[in-house]
C-alpha positions as CSV (number, residue, x, y, z in Angstrom):
1,X,-89.4,7.9,-34.9
2,X,-87.3,9.9,-31.6
3,X,-84.5,12.1,-32.9
4,X,-81.0,11.5,-31.8
5,X,-79.2,14.4,-30.7
6,X,-75.2,14.1,-31.5
7,X,-75.9,11.3,-33.9
8,X,-76.6,10.9,-37.9
9,X,-78.6,8.0,-37.3
10,X,-75.2,4.7,-36.8
11,X,-73.1,3.7,-33.7
12,X,-70.5,6.1,-34.2
13,X,-69.3,8.6,-31.1
14,X,-69.3,12.0,-31.4
15,X,-66.5,14.3,-32.0
16,X,-63.8,14.3,-29.1
17,X,-62.9,17.5,-27.7
18,X,-59.3,18.5,-28.4
19,X,-57.2,18.0,-25.6
20,X,-53.6,19.8,-27.4
21,X,-54.6,23.1,-26.1
22,X,-55.6,22.1,-22.6
23,X,-52.7,20.2,-22.3
24,X,-50.0,23.2,-23.9
25,X,-51.8,25.1,-20.6
26,X,-50.9,22.8,-18.1
27,X,-47.3,22.6,-18.9
28,X,-46.9,26.0,-19.2
29,X,-48.4,26.9,-15.4
30,X,-46.6,23.9,-14.2
31,X,-43.3,25.8,-15.6
32,X,-43.9,28.9,-14.0
33,X,-45.0,27.3,-10.9
34,X,-42.2,24.8,-11.0
35,X,-39.9,28.4,-11.4
36,X,-41.9,31.0,-8.9
37,X,-41.1,28.4,-5.9
38,X,-38.5,29.6,-3.5
39,X,-35.6,27.0,-3.3
40,X,-36.2,24.9,-0.2
41,X,-32.8,24.9,1.8
42,X,-32.2,22.1,3.6
43,X,-29.2,22.9,6.3
44,X,-27.5,20.4,7.6
45,X,-24.8,21.0,10.5
46,X,-21.8,18.8,10.0
47,X,-18.6,18.5,11.8
48,X,-15.8,18.4,9.5
49,X,-12.3,17.9,10.5
50,X,-10.5,21.2,10.9
51,X,-6.8,21.3,9.0
52,X,-4.5,22.5,11.8
53,X,-1.0,23.1,10.1
54,X,0.7,22.7,13.3
55,X,-0.5,18.8,13.8
56,X,1.6,18.3,10.3
57,X,3.3,14.8,11.1
58,X,6.7,13.9,9.6
59,X,6.4,11.4,7.1
60,X,7.2,8.4,8.2
61,X,10.9,7.2,9.1
62,X,11.7,4.0,6.1
63,X,13.7,1.2,6.1
64,X,14.9,-0.3,2.9
65,X,15.8,-3.4,3.7
66,X,16.8,-5.1,-0.1
67,X,17.0,-9.1,-0.7
68,X,20.4,-9.8,-3.2
69,X,19.7,-12.6,-5.8
70,X,22.9,-14.8,-3.7
71,X,20.4,-14.2,-0.2
72,X,22.5,-11.2,1.2
73,X,20.8,-8.5,3.2
74,X,21.1,-4.8,2.9
75,X,19.7,-2.4,5.2
76,X,19.4,0.7,3.9
77,X,22.3,-0.5,1.8
78,X,24.2,-2.0,5.3
79,X,25.0,-5.7,4.9
80,X,23.5,-7.5,7.6
81,X,23.2,-11.1,8.7
82,X,19.1,-12.3,9.7
83,X,19.6,-12.8,13.3
84,X,21.0,-8.7,13.1
85,X,17.9,-7.9,11.0
86,X,15.6,-9.7,13.1
87,X,17.2,-8.1,16.6
88,X,17.0,-4.9,14.6
89,X,13.2,-5.6,13.9
90,X,12.9,-5.7,18.1
91,X,14.1,-1.6,18.3
92,X,12.4,-0.7,15.4
93,X,8.9,-1.7,16.4
94,X,8.7,0.2,19.7
95,X,9.4,3.5,17.9
96,X,6.3,6.0,17.3
97,X,5.1,5.9,14.8
98,X,6.7,2.4,13.9
99,X,9.2,3.4,10.6
100,X,8.1,1.5,7.1
101,X,9.4,-1.7,6.6
102,X,10.3,-1.9,2.2
103,X,11.3,-4.7,1.2
104,X,12.5,-4.8,-2.5
105,X,13.6,-8.6,-3.9
106,X,16.0,-9.1,-6.2
107,X,14.6,-10.8,-9.5
108,X,17.0,-13.8,-8.9
109,X,16.4,-14.0,-5.4
110,X,15.4,-17.2,-3.8
111,X,12.0,-17.5,-2.4
112,X,13.8,-18.9,0.5
113,X,15.5,-15.7,1.8
114,X,12.3,-13.7,1.2
115,X,10.4,-15.8,3.6
116,X,12.8,-15.4,5.9
117,X,12.5,-12.2,6.1
118,X,8.8,-11.9,6.1
119,X,9.1,-14.6,8.6
120,X,11.2,-12.1,11.0
121,X,9.4,-9.2,10.2
122,X,6.3,-11.0,11.5
123,X,8.4,-11.9,14.4
124,X,9.4,-8.3,15.1
125,X,5.9,-6.7,15.4
126,X,6.3,-4.7,11.7
127,X,3.0,-3.9,11.1
128,X,4.3,-1.3,8.3
129,X,5.3,-4.1,5.7
130,X,5.5,-3.4,2.1
131,X,7.9,-5.7,-1.3
132,X,8.6,-3.1,-3.5
133,X,10.1,-3.1,-7.2
134,X,7.5,-5.7,-8.5
135,X,7.6,-3.7,-11.7
136,X,10.8,-6.4,-12.9
137,X,8.2,-9.5,-12.6
138,X,6.2,-8.0,-15.5
């Protein structure tokens, strides 16, 4: 009968080596390594826009166009006809910067009155257009 070293006669594997202290040491070395690495500086040159206070533009002119419940148009508070408004669009669209057109329809105004103004603004090449006062419809 031969002598089996490290076994007690059965097929059980020999005792495993305890690796917990080895892992602890490796983690400590890893942390030390990370701490001692000099921080890498990635320098990227960016051409950012410079803010020049001399180039501050004044806010654009605003045209308030109110459409009353009976289809009456008010251009900055003055009552106008649709034909007068169309002629004014022809003048206003050439300005630089172009004025902003703020259309404020009354809650009870007919859709046709609003649609006529929108069509006239499109024909008059008014680019900056917005409908304001929408909170009354909520």
